[in-house]
N, CA, C and O atoms as a GROMACS GRO file, in nm:
protein
  224
    1MET      N    1  10.942  11.212   9.304
    1MET     CA    2  10.808  11.160   9.287
    1MET      C    3  10.817  11.007   9.278
    1MET      O    4  10.902  10.953   9.208
    2LEU      N    5  10.731  10.940   9.349
    2LEU     CA    6  10.730  10.794   9.350
    2LEU      C    7  10.676  10.739   9.218
    2LEU      O    8  10.603  10.807   9.146
    3ARG      N    9  10.714  10.617   9.187
    3ARG     CA   10  10.668  10.550   9.066
    3ARG      C   11  10.515  10.546   9.061
    3ARG      O   12  10.456  10.569   8.955
    4ALA      N   13  10.452  10.516   9.174
    4ALA     CA   14  10.306  10.509   9.176
    4ALA      C   15  10.244  10.645   9.146
    4ALA      O   16  10.141  10.652   9.079
    5ASP      N   17  10.306  10.752   9.194
    5ASP     CA   18  10.256  10.887   9.165
    5ASP      C   19  10.263  10.914   9.015
    5ASP      O   20  10.168  10.966   8.956
    6ARG      N   21  10.375  10.880   8.953
    6ARG     CA   22  10.391  10.901   8.808
    6ARG      C   23  10.289  10.818   8.731
    6ARG      O   24  10.232  10.864   8.632
    7LEU      N   25  10.268  10.696   8.776
    7LEU     CA   26  10.170  10.608   8.711
    7LEU      C   27  10.030  10.668   8.719
    7LEU      O   28   9.959  10.672   8.618
    8ILE      N   29   9.991  10.714   8.835
    8ILE     CA   30   9.858  10.772   8.854
    8ILE      C   31   9.841  10.896   8.767
    8ILE      O   32   9.736  10.914   8.705
    9LEU      N   33   9.943  10.981   8.762
    9LEU     CA   34   9.935  11.102   8.679
    9LEU      C   35   9.925  11.067   8.531
    9LEU      O   36   9.849  11.131   8.458
   10ALA      N   37   9.999  10.966   8.486
   10ALA     CA   38   9.994  10.924   8.345
   10ALA      C   39   9.857  10.869   8.310
   10ALA      O   40   9.805  10.897   8.202
   11VAL      N   41   9.798  10.792   8.399
   11VAL     CA   42   9.664  10.737   8.375
   11VAL      C   43   9.562  10.850   8.371
   11VAL      O   44   9.475  10.853   8.284
   12ALA      N   45   9.572  10.944   8.466
   12ALA     CA   46   9.479  11.057   8.471
   12ALA      C   47   9.488  11.143   8.346
   12ALA      O   48   9.388  11.200   8.303
   13ALA      N   49   9.608  11.155   8.289
   13ALA     CA   50   9.629  11.236   8.168
   13ALA      C   51   9.590  11.161   8.041
   13ALA      O   52   9.589  11.220   7.933
   14GLY      N   53   9.558  11.033   8.053
   14GLY     CA   54   9.523  10.954   7.937
   14GLY      C   55   9.642  10.900   7.860
   14GLY      O   56   9.627  10.848   7.750
   15ALA      N   57   9.760  10.912   7.919
   15ALA     CA   58   9.881  10.866   7.852
   15ALA      C   59   9.907  10.717   7.872
   15ALA      O   60   9.984  10.657   7.797
   16ARG      N   61   9.842  10.658   7.971
   16ARG     CA   62   9.858  10.514   8.000
   16ARG      C   63   9.725  10.456   8.040
   16ARG      O   64   9.634  10.527   8.083
   17ILE      N   65   9.716  10.326   8.026
   17ILE     CA   66   9.600  10.251   8.074
   17ILE      C   67   9.647  10.173   8.195
   17ILE      O   68   9.754  10.113   8.193
   18LEU      N   69   9.569  10.175   8.299
   18LEU     CA   70   9.605  10.105   8.422
   18LEU      C   71   9.587   9.955   8.400
   18LEU      O   72   9.476   9.906   8.381
   19ALA      N   73   9.699   9.881   8.402
   19ALA     CA   74   9.696   9.737   8.378
   19ALA      C   75   9.814   9.673   8.450
   19ALA      O   76   9.903   9.743   8.500
   20GLY      N   77   9.814   9.542   8.455
   20GLY     CA   78   9.925   9.468   8.515
   20GLY      C   79   9.949   9.504   8.660
   20GLY      O   80   9.855   9.512   8.739
   21GLU      N   81  10.075   9.527   8.695
   21GLU     CA   82  10.112   9.561   8.832
   21GLU      C   83  10.046   9.689   8.879
   21GLU      O   84  10.014   9.703   8.997
   22GLY      N   85  10.023   9.781   8.788
   22GLY     CA   86   9.961   9.908   8.824
   22GLY      C   87   9.823   9.893   8.882
   22GLY      O   88   9.779   9.977   8.961
   23LEU      N   89   9.753   9.786   8.843
   23LEU     CA   90   9.619   9.761   8.898
   23LEU      C   91   9.624   9.737   9.048
   23LEU      O   92   9.524   9.759   9.117
   24HIS      N   93   9.736   9.693   9.099
   24HIS     CA   94   9.752   9.671   9.243
   24HIS      C   95   9.830   9.785   9.307
   24HIS      O   96   9.799   9.828   9.419
   25GLU      N   97   9.930   9.835   9.236
   25GLU     CA   98  10.019   9.937   9.291
   25GLU      C   99   9.947  10.070   9.316
   25GLU      O  100   9.963  10.129   9.423
   26ALA      N  101   9.869  10.117   9.221
   26ALA     CA  102   9.803  10.247   9.235
   26ALA      C  103   9.702  10.248   9.351
   26ALA      O  104   9.710  10.339   9.434
   27PRO      N  105   9.609  10.153   9.360
   27PRO     CA  106   9.515  10.155   9.474
   27PRO      C  107   9.585  10.138   9.609
   27PRO      O  108   9.544  10.201   9.707
   28GLU      N  109   9.688  10.056   9.616
   28GLU     CA  110   9.761  10.040   9.742
   28GLU      C  111   9.829  10.171   9.782
   28GLU      O  112   9.831  10.207   9.900
   29HIS      N  113   9.884  10.241   9.684
   29HIS     CA  114   9.951  10.368   9.710
   29HIS      C  115   9.850  10.472   9.761
   29HIS      O  116   9.877  10.544   9.857
   30VAL      N  117   9.734  10.477   9.697
   30VAL     CA  118   9.630  10.572   9.737
   30VAL      C  119   9.576  10.537   9.876
   30VAL      O  120   9.539  10.626   9.953
   31ALA      N  121   9.571  10.408   9.908
   31ALA     CA  122   9.516  10.365  10.038
   31ALA      C  123   9.609  10.396  10.155
   31ALA      O  124   9.562  10.407  10.268
   32ARG      N  125   9.738  10.411  10.131
   32ARG     CA  126   9.833  10.434  10.241
   32ARG      C  127   9.798  10.553  10.328
   32ARG      O  128   9.803  10.540  10.451
   33PRO      N  129   9.761  10.669  10.272
   33PRO     CA  130   9.730  10.782  10.360
   33PRO      C  131   9.589  10.776  10.418
   33PRO      O  132   9.546  10.869  10.487
   34GLY      N  133   9.516  10.668  10.392
   34GLY     CA  134   9.386  10.652  10.454
   34GLY      C  135   9.268  10.654  10.360
   34GLY      O  136   9.153  10.643  10.405
   35PHE      N  137   9.292  10.668  10.229
   35PHE     CA  138   9.181  10.663  10.134
   35PHE      C  139   9.140  10.518  10.114
   35PHE      O  140   9.226  10.430  10.108
   36ASP      N  141   9.013  10.493  10.105
   36ASP     CA  142   8.962  10.358  10.084
   36ASP      C  143   8.974  10.323   9.935
   36ASP      O  144   8.906  10.384   9.853
   37PRO      N  145   9.060  10.226   9.899
   37PRO     CA  146   9.077  10.192   9.758
   37PRO      C  147   8.955  10.126   9.697
   37PRO      O  148   8.945  10.115   9.574
   38ASN      N  149   8.861  10.082   9.779
   38ASN     CA  150   8.740  10.017   9.729
   38ASN      C  151   8.620  10.110   9.730
   38ASN      O  152   8.508  10.067   9.701
   39ALA      N  153   8.640  10.236   9.762
   39ALA     CA  154   8.529  10.330   9.771
   39ALA      C  155   8.467  10.352   9.633
   39ALA      O  156   8.537  10.364   9.533
   40CYS      N  157   8.338  10.356   9.631
   40CYS     CA  158   8.264  10.384   9.508
   40CYS      C  159   8.169  10.499   9.539
   40CYS      O  160   8.069  10.482   9.608
   41GLN      N  161   8.201  10.616   9.486
   41GLN     CA  162   8.118  10.733   9.510
   41GLN      C  163   8.101  10.810   9.381
   41GLN      O  164   8.184  10.801   9.290
   42TRP      N  165   7.994  10.885   9.373
   42TRP     CA  166   7.972  10.974   9.261
   42TRP      C  167   8.060  11.096   9.279
   42TRP      O  168   8.084  11.139   9.392
   43ALA      N  169   8.108  11.152   9.170
   43ALA     CA  170   8.186  11.275   9.175
   43ALA      C  171   8.098  11.390   9.221
   43ALA      O  172   7.979  11.396   9.189
   44ARG      N  173   8.158  11.480   9.298
   44ARG     CA  174   8.086  11.597   9.348
   44ARG      C  175   8.161  11.724   9.308
   44ARG      O  176   8.276  11.718   9.264
   45GLY      N  177   8.097  11.834   9.324
   45GLY     CA  178   8.162  11.963   9.304
   45GLY      C  179   8.218  11.981   9.164
   45GLY      O  180   8.149  11.957   9.065
   46GLU      N  181   8.343  12.023   9.157
   46GLU     CA  182   8.406  12.054   9.028
   46GLU      C  183   8.419  11.933   8.936
   46GLU      O  184   8.426  11.950   8.814
   47LEU      N  185   8.421  11.813   8.992
   47LEU     CA  186   8.439  11.693   8.910
   47LEU      C  187   8.307  11.642   8.850
   47LEU      O  188   8.309  11.567   8.753
   48ALA      N  189   8.196  11.682   8.907
   48ALA     CA  190   8.066  11.633   8.860
   48ALA      C  191   8.045  11.671   8.714
   48ALA      O  192   8.060  11.787   8.676
   49GLY      N  193   8.010  11.573   8.633
   49GLY     CA  194   7.980  11.597   8.493
   49GLY      C  195   8.098  11.596   8.398
   49GLY      O  196   8.079  11.606   8.277
   50LEU      N  197   8.220  11.583   8.447
   50LEU     CA  198   8.336  11.578   8.360
   50LEU      C  199   8.350  11.439   8.298
   50LEU      O  200   8.317  11.338   8.361
   51VAL      N  201   8.397  11.434   8.176
   51VAL     CA  202   8.418  11.308   8.107
   51VAL      C  203   8.558  11.258   8.142
   51VAL      O  204   8.655  11.332   8.131
   52TRP      N  205   8.566  11.131   8.183
   52TRP     CA  206   8.694  11.067   8.213
   52TRP      C  207   8.689  10.926   8.161
   52TRP      O  208   8.599  10.850   8.194
   53GLN      N  209   8.785  10.890   8.080
   53GLN     CA  210   8.794  10.759   8.015
   53GLN      C  211   8.661  10.725   7.944
   53GLN      O  212   8.614  10.611   7.949
   54GLY      N  213   8.605  10.824   7.879
   54GLY     CA  214   8.483  10.804   7.800
   54GLY      C  215   8.355  10.794   7.880
   54GLY      O  216   8.249  10.765   7.825
   55GLN      N  217   8.363  10.817   8.011
   55GLN     CA  218   8.244  10.809   8.096
   55GLN      C  219   8.224  10.940   8.168
   55GLN      O  220   8.320  11.013   8.196
   56VAL      N  221   8.098  10.970   8.199
   56VAL     CA  222   8.065  11.092   8.272
   56VAL      C  223   8.044  11.056   8.417
   56VAL      O  224   8.015  11.143   8.499
   0.00000   0.00000   0.00000
């Protein structure tokens, strides 16, 4: 597993806060397979309404 993958999983689990190098590393890693790192969309389906980092 790549460092960026571990970082993303730790942030998603609430074990880390995305800061420093991770603020650049995680979005760049996600963008490599074609995801837009600047995309802003509302959650749909199973994710809709879930609380994440204190926000719904």
